[in-house]
C-alpha positions as CSV (number, residue, x, y, z in Angstrom):
1,X,12.3,15.9,-13.9
2,X,11.3,18.3,-16.3
3,X,7.9,19.7,-17.3
4,X,8.2,17.5,-20.8
5,X,9.0,14.3,-19.2
6,X,6.2,15.1,-16.3
7,X,3.5,15.6,-18.9
8,X,4.7,12.4,-20.6
9,X,4.5,10.4,-17.6
10,X,0.9,12.1,-17.2
11,X,0.0,10.8,-20.7
12,X,1.4,6.9,-19.8
13,X,-0.7,7.0,-16.5
14,X,-4.0,8.6,-18.5
15,X,-3.5,5.3,-21.0
16,X,-3.3,2.9,-18.1
17,X,-6.6,1.6,-17.7
18,X,-8.5,0.7,-13.9
19,X,-7.2,-2.9,-14.6
20,X,-3.9,-2.5,-16.1
21,X,-3.3,-0.1,-12.6
22,X,-4.8,-3.1,-10.4
23,X,-2.4,-5.2,-12.4
24,X,0.6,-3.5,-11.5
25,X,-0.7,-2.5,-7.9
26,X,-0.9,-6.4,-7.5
27,X,2.8,-7.0,-8.6
28,X,4.0,-4.8,-6.4
29,X,2.0,-5.6,-3.5
30,X,3.2,-9.1,-3.8
31,X,6.6,-7.8,-3.4
32,X,5.5,-5.7,-0.7
33,X,4.0,-8.0,1.1
34,X,7.0,-10.3,1.0
35,X,8.9,-7.1,2.2
36,X,6.3,-6.8,4.9
37,X,5.8,-10.5,6.2
38,X,9.8,-11.0,6.1
39,X,10.2,-7.9,8.1
40,X,7.3,-9.0,10.6
41,X,9.1,-12.5,10.9
42,X,12.1,-11.1,11.5
43,X,11.0,-8.8,14.1
44,X,9.5,-11.5,16.0
45,X,12.4,-13.5,15.8
46,X,14.4,-10.6,17.4
47,X,11.6,-10.6,20.1
48,X,9.8,-7.4,19.4
49,X,6.1,-7.9,20.8
50,X,3.5,-9.0,17.6
51,X,1.4,-5.6,17.6
52,X,4.3,-3.8,18.0
53,X,6.3,-5.8,15.2
54,X,3.2,-5.7,12.9
55,X,3.0,-1.4,13.0
56,X,6.8,-1.5,12.1
57,X,6.6,-4.3,9.4
58,X,3.4,-2.2,8.1
59,X,5.7,0.9,7.7
60,X,8.7,-0.9,6.2
61,X,6.3,-2.4,3.5
62,X,4.1,0.8,2.8
63,X,7.0,2.5,2.1
64,X,8.4,0.3,-0.3
65,X,5.0,-0.1,-1.9
66,X,4.7,3.8,-2.2
67,X,8.2,4.1,-3.8
68,X,7.4,1.6,-6.6
69,X,4.0,2.5,-6.8
70,X,4.6,5.7,-7.5
71,X,6.9,5.5,-10.3
72,X,5.6,2.5,-12.2
73,X,2.0,1.8,-11.0
74,X,0.6,5.2,-11.2
75,X,3.7,7.6,-12.7
76,X,3.2,10.7,-10.5
77,X,5.4,13.1,-9.8
78,X,5.1,13.8,-6.0
79,X,4.0,16.8,-4.8
80,X,2.7,18.7,-1.7
81,X,-1.2,17.4,-2.1
82,X,0.0,13.9,-3.1
83,X,2.3,14.0,0.1
84,X,-0.9,15.3,2.3
85,X,-3.2,12.8,0.6
86,X,-1.0,10.0,0.8
87,X,-0.4,10.6,4.5
88,X,-4.0,10.5,5.3
89,X,-4.7,7.4,3.4
90,X,-1.7,5.6,4.9
91,X,-2.9,6.8,8.3
92,X,-6.3,4.9,7.8
93,X,-4.8,1.9,5.9
94,X,-2.5,2.1,9.3
95,X,-5.6,1.9,11.3
96,X,-7.1,-0.8,9.5
97,X,-4.0,-2.9,9.5
98,X,-3.4,-2.5,13.5
99,X,-7.0,-2.9,14.2
100,X,-7.9,-6.0,11.6
101,X,-4.7,-7.6,12.7
102,X,-5.1,-7.5,16.3
103,X,-8.9,-8.6,16.2
104,X,-7.9,-11.4,13.8
105,X,-5.2,-12.7,15.9
106,X,-7.4,-12.4,18.9
107,X,-10.4,-14.1,17.1
108,X,-8.6,-17.0,15.3
109,X,-8.6,-20.4,17.3
110,X,-5.3,-21.3,18.8
111,X,-3.2,-22.9,16.3
112,X,0.5,-22.9,14.6
113,X,-0.6,-19.9,12.4
114,X,-2.1,-17.1,14.2
115,X,0.2,-14.5,13.4
116,X,0.4,-15.6,9.9
117,X,-3.4,-15.8,9.2
118,X,-3.6,-12.6,11.2
119,X,-1.3,-10.9,8.9
120,X,-2.7,-12.1,5.7
121,X,-6.4,-11.2,6.6
122,X,-5.3,-7.7,7.7
123,X,-3.2,-7.6,4.4
124,X,-6.2,-8.7,2.3
125,X,-8.1,-5.8,3.8
126,X,-5.7,-2.9,3.5
127,X,-4.5,-3.7,0.4
128,X,-8.0,-3.4,-1.3
129,X,-8.8,0.1,0.7
130,X,-5.3,0.9,-0.2
131,X,-5.4,0.5,-3.8
132,X,-8.8,2.3,-3.9
133,X,-7.6,5.0,-1.9
134,X,-4.8,5.9,-3.6
135,X,-6.4,5.6,-7.0
136,X,-8.8,8.1,-6.1
137,X,-7.5,10.7,-3.6
138,X,-3.5,10.3,-3.8
139,X,-2.4,9.9,-7.4
140,X,-6.0,11.3,-9.2
141,X,-5.4,13.6,-12.3
142,X,-5.8,17.3,-11.9
143,X,-9.7,18.3,-13.4
144,X,-9.8,18.3,-17.1
145,X,-7.4,15.7,-17.7
146,X,-9.0,12.2,-18.8
147,X,-10.5,10.4,-16.5
148,X,-10.1,7.3,-18.4
149,X,-7.3,5.6,-16.5
């Protein structure tokens, strides 16, 4: 990517408001959730322990979502600060997903849906945190640029 195309990408990102980014993040998130949940179900069919399956499905879904969000939602060029920030955000998100999923699986009443409901609850918590953290820390703009997004 040339510096002029990087500048153009930053300008496009500056024009995207909070709600536009949230909408795009939501659309990408739905696709990522399908990838995440499908990989969870596949891993369970393959006999993987449910908590470990959730770990792997999170990694698969998060990687997919990051790659699309970086290019479309936040129109960012990867740099060292972004990678470090993303690593911290995903580590915290990972803890939220695994922790909330484990608590929800054990707290939900016995039914045919505990894995699906626990996944949905953990996904909702993680998605909310992930959007706010990525927008605020990972894909934020350099000082001096427009703060209106």
